[in-house]
C-alpha atoms as an extended CHARMM CRD file, in Angstrom:
* protein
*
        87  EXT
         1         1  MET       CA             69.5770000000      -44.7700000000      118.9090000000  PROA      1               0.0000000000
         2         2  LEU       CA             69.4820000000      -46.8520000000      122.2590000000  PROA      2               0.0000000000
         3         3  ARG       CA             70.3250000000      -50.2690000000      120.3960000000  PROA      3               0.0000000000
         4         4  LEU       CA             73.2770000000      -48.4290000000      118.8540000000  PROA      4               0.0000000000
         5         5  ILE       CA             74.6740000000      -47.1240000000      122.0580000000  PROA      5               0.0000000000
         6         6  GLN       CA             74.1240000000      -50.6560000000      123.6450000000  PROA      6               0.0000000000
         7         7  LYS       CA             75.9970000000      -52.4210000000      120.8980000000  PROA      7               0.0000000000
         8         8  HSD       CA             78.9620000000      -50.0370000000      121.0920000000  PROA      8               0.0000000000
         9         9  ILE       CA             79.1280000000      -50.4940000000      124.9600000000  PROA      9               0.0000000000
        10        10  LYS       CA             79.3260000000      -54.2820000000      124.6030000000  PROA      10              0.0000000000
        11        11  ARG       CA             82.2570000000      -54.0070000000      122.3900000000  PROA      11              0.0000000000
        12        12  GLN       CA             84.2880000000      -51.8890000000      124.7070000000  PROA      12              0.0000000000
        13        13  ILE       CA             86.8850000000      -52.8390000000      127.1990000000  PROA      13              0.0000000000
        14        14  ILE       CA             86.2400000000      -49.9220000000      129.8720000000  PROA      14              0.0000000000
        15        15  SER       CA             88.7900000000      -49.1530000000      132.5540000000  PROA      15              0.0000000000
        16        16  LEU       CA             87.5830000000      -47.5660000000      135.9710000000  PROA      16              0.0000000000
        17        17  ASP       CA             88.4160000000      -44.0220000000      134.5870000000  PROA      17              0.0000000000
        18        18  GLY       CA             86.8830000000      -44.8290000000      131.4190000000  PROA      18              0.0000000000
        19        19  GLY       CA             83.8440000000      -46.0960000000      133.3520000000  PROA      19              0.0000000000
        20        20  ILE       CA             83.4690000000      -42.6830000000      134.7480000000  PROA      20              0.0000000000
        21        21  GLN       CA             83.2900000000      -40.9760000000      131.3530000000  PROA      21              0.0000000000
        22        22  VAL       CA             80.7020000000      -43.7070000000      130.2290000000  PROA      22              0.0000000000
        23        23  ILE       CA             78.6750000000      -42.4530000000      133.1010000000  PROA      23              0.0000000000
        24        24  ALA       CA             78.9250000000      -39.0110000000      131.9880000000  PROA      24              0.0000000000
        25        25  ASP       CA             78.1420000000      -39.7470000000      128.4550000000  PROA      25              0.0000000000
        26        26  LEU       CA             75.1290000000      -41.6960000000      129.4870000000  PROA      26              0.0000000000
        27        27  ASN       CA             73.9430000000      -38.7320000000      131.6920000000  PROA      27              0.0000000000
        28        28  ALA       CA             74.1160000000      -36.3980000000      128.8540000000  PROA      28              0.0000000000
        29        29  TYR       CA             72.3310000000      -38.9250000000      126.4200000000  PROA      29              0.0000000000
        30        30  TYR       CA             69.6140000000      -39.2780000000      129.1310000000  PROA      30              0.0000000000
        31        31  ASN       CA             69.3220000000      -35.5000000000      129.4470000000  PROA      31              0.0000000000
        32        32  PHE       CA             68.9200000000      -35.2340000000      125.7730000000  PROA      32              0.0000000000
        33        33  ILE       CA             66.1210000000      -37.8200000000      125.5280000000  PROA      33              0.0000000000
        34        34  ALA       CA             64.3420000000      -36.3120000000      128.6040000000  PROA      34              0.0000000000
        35        35  SER       CA             64.2210000000      -32.9400000000      126.7310000000  PROA      35              0.0000000000
        36        36  LEU       CA             62.0880000000      -34.8740000000      123.9710000000  PROA      36              0.0000000000
        37        37  LYS       CA             59.4310000000      -35.6800000000      126.5920000000  PROA      37              0.0000000000
        38        38  VAL       CA             58.7810000000      -39.2520000000      125.3630000000  PROA      38              0.0000000000
        39        39  PRO       CA             58.0560000000      -41.3850000000      128.3000000000  PROA      39              0.0000000000
        40        40  HSD       CA             59.0380000000      -44.7420000000      126.8490000000  PROA      40              0.0000000000
        41        41  LEU       CA             62.1620000000      -43.5360000000      125.6280000000  PROA      41              0.0000000000
        42        42  LEU       CA             63.0790000000      -41.8280000000      128.9200000000  PROA      42              0.0000000000
        43        43  GLN       CA             62.3920000000      -45.1930000000      130.9530000000  PROA      43              0.0000000000
        44        44  GLU       CA             64.9540000000      -46.8990000000      128.3770000000  PROA      44              0.0000000000
        45        45  PHE       CA             67.6100000000      -44.5660000000      128.7110000000  PROA      45              0.0000000000
        46        46  ALA       CA             67.1210000000      -44.3560000000      132.5590000000  PROA      46              0.0000000000
        47        47  ASN       CA             67.7160000000      -48.0460000000      132.6850000000  PROA      47              0.0000000000
        48        48  LEU       CA             70.8390000000      -47.6730000000      130.3810000000  PROA      48              0.0000000000
        49        49  LYS       CA             71.9530000000      -44.7940000000      132.6460000000  PROA      49              0.0000000000
        50        50  MET       CA             72.1640000000      -46.9670000000      135.6840000000  PROA      50              0.0000000000
        51        51  LEU       CA             73.7610000000      -49.7600000000      133.4820000000  PROA      51              0.0000000000
        52        52  GLY       CA             76.7650000000      -47.2780000000      133.2450000000  PROA      52              0.0000000000
        53        53  HSD       CA             77.6300000000      -47.9260000000      137.1050000000  PROA      53              0.0000000000
        54        54  VAL       CA             78.4960000000      -51.3520000000      136.2190000000  PROA      54              0.0000000000
        55        55  PHE       CA             81.9250000000      -50.0050000000      134.5960000000  PROA      55              0.0000000000
        56        56  VAL       CA             82.9500000000      -48.4860000000      138.0030000000  PROA      56              0.0000000000
        57        57  VAL       CA             82.2700000000      -51.7580000000      140.2580000000  PROA      57              0.0000000000
        58        58  ASP       CA             85.6540000000      -52.6380000000      141.5820000000  PROA      58              0.0000000000
        59        59  ASP       CA             84.9050000000      -56.0790000000      143.1000000000  PROA      59              0.0000000000
        60        60  ALA       CA             84.6490000000      -59.0140000000      140.7240000000  PROA      60              0.0000000000
        61        61  LYS       CA             81.9600000000      -60.6360000000      143.0110000000  PROA      61              0.0000000000
        62        62  ASP       CA             79.9280000000      -57.6530000000      143.2700000000  PROA      62              0.0000000000
        63        63  LEU       CA             80.0300000000      -57.3350000000      139.5740000000  PROA      63              0.0000000000
        64        64  ALA       CA             78.7890000000      -61.0310000000      138.9950000000  PROA      64              0.0000000000
        65        65  ILE       CA             76.0080000000      -60.5480000000      141.3520000000  PROA      65              0.0000000000
        66        66  ILE       CA             74.9100000000      -57.4090000000      139.3910000000  PROA      66              0.0000000000
        67        67  VAL       CA             75.4460000000      -59.0070000000      135.9550000000  PROA      67              0.0000000000
        68        68  ARG       CA             73.0160000000      -62.0470000000      137.0130000000  PROA      68              0.0000000000
        69        69  ASP       CA             70.3400000000      -59.8460000000      138.1070000000  PROA      69              0.0000000000
        70        70  VAL       CA             67.7930000000      -59.8760000000      135.3690000000  PROA      70              0.0000000000
        71        71  THR       CA             65.4570000000      -57.7320000000      137.0960000000  PROA      71              0.0000000000
        72        72  ARG       CA             67.8990000000      -54.7390000000      137.4550000000  PROA      72              0.0000000000
        73        73  TYR       CA             67.4330000000      -52.0750000000      135.1650000000  PROA      73              0.0000000000
        74        74  GLY       CA             63.8480000000      -52.7570000000      134.6320000000  PROA      74              0.0000000000
        75        75  GLY       CA             64.7350000000      -56.0520000000      132.8730000000  PROA      75              0.0000000000
        76        76  SER       CA             65.8940000000      -54.0920000000      129.7880000000  PROA      76              0.0000000000
        77        77  PHE       CA             69.2020000000      -55.8230000000      129.9160000000  PROA      77              0.0000000000
        78        78  ARG       CA             70.0690000000      -59.4570000000      130.1350000000  PROA      78              0.0000000000
        79        79  PRO       CA             73.6630000000      -61.2160000000      130.3120000000  PROA      79              0.0000000000
        80        80  GLU       CA             74.5230000000      -62.6460000000      127.0730000000  PROA      80              0.0000000000
        81        81  VAL       CA             74.7920000000      -66.4560000000      126.8550000000  PROA      81              0.0000000000
        82        82  SER       CA             77.7730000000      -67.8060000000      124.6400000000  PROA      82              0.0000000000
        83        83  THR       CA             76.5190000000      -69.9750000000      122.0130000000  PROA      83              0.0000000000
        84        84  THR       CA             79.8110000000      -71.4240000000      121.0200000000  PROA      84              0.0000000000
        85        85  ALA       CA             80.5890000000      -75.0560000000      122.3320000000  PROA      85              0.0000000000
        86        86  ASN       CA             83.8180000000      -76.0810000000      124.0570000000  PROA      86              0.0000000000
        87        87  SER       CA             85.5880000000      -78.8680000000      122.0920000000  PROA      87              0.0000000000
């Protein structure tokens, strides 16, 4: 479920208003996972929940700093590197 949500979020272009809805959805997913009482899943979804806040960052410079910080979110998420070469 976690990987499916991550894959879905990566494909989306999310507006500021949409970012608020993403945060609400991620909070709901987190609450559901918390009810299962599985510690390693809880930590993964806690990291995912924090990641939702990236979608409400207004300043591009702040966003760049957040995205490059690989220690943020428990190291669970890393920026993707494009593998296509420029011709």
